N, C-alpha and C positions, 0 to 999 in steps of 0.2 A: 336833256333838260333836267334841271334840278327840281323844279316845281311846276305844277300845271299853270298855264296862262291861257287866257281866252284868245290871245292872238297867235297861239301856236299853229304851226303849219298842219294842214290836214293831209292824211295819207290814205288815199282811196285805192281800192282794187275792184276788179270785176269778179263777183262770186260765181259759183257753179251754175246759177240760174241766169247769169248775164246781167245782174243788177250791180250798180255802182254802190259799194259799201265802204265804210271805214275799216281798215285792217282790224280784225279781231271782233268786229261787231256784226250782228245780223242786219238785215234790211230794216226791220222795225226799230232796232236799237240805233241804227244810223239816223233814221228819221226823227226818233225821239231826241237824240243828242243835238241834231241840227235845230230842232224846235227849241230846246232848252238854251242852246248857245245864242239864239237870236230871238229872245222873247217878244220883241216888237213885231215880228213877222206874223202875218195872218195865218192861222191854222186852217187847213182844208178840212172838208167833211170827213175824210179818211182818218184824220188825227184827233177828232173830238173825244172819242172814248179814251185814247191813249193820253191825251192832254189832261183829262180829268184825273186819271190815275197818277200822272206825274205831279199834279198840284197837290194831291193828297199825300204823296210820298215825300215831298219836300224837294223843291227846285234845285237848290245848290248841292244837296247831298247826292241826288241822282245824277246830276251833271258830272260831279266828281267821280262817282262810281263808274260811269260810262267812259270818262276820260282815262281813268287808271286802267280799265280793261283794255282800251285801245292802245295806250302807251306800252303796256306790257307785251301785248301781241306784236306791236311794231318792233320793239327791241328784240324779241325772239326771232322775228322774221329777218331783221337786219343781221343778227348774229349768224343765222343759218346761211344767209346770202354771202357773208364774209367768209364763212368756213368753206363754202363751195368754191369761191374764187381763189382761196389760198391752197386748196388741194391740187397738187400737180396732176396733170393728165397722165394716164398710163400709156406706155409705148409698147407695142407688140413686137 
């Protein structure tokens, strides 16, 4: 992708704690990104403190910061995956 778009595909993985997160983001960053990406959704009680912080920090700027972090991690992950696939197996 050449520029971030709100309709870009999401790339989730399961982290070490078994939680579904966006590649490169923590569980709290994933929840924050999803809340910012869908501002019309109701925030649960768990997100009230985080939502207040997000509003103070600036909605669009924070969304972009999290998106860029995710996109960079995704690109690195894909490059690593391609490198492993291109490396021939060793024969004994």
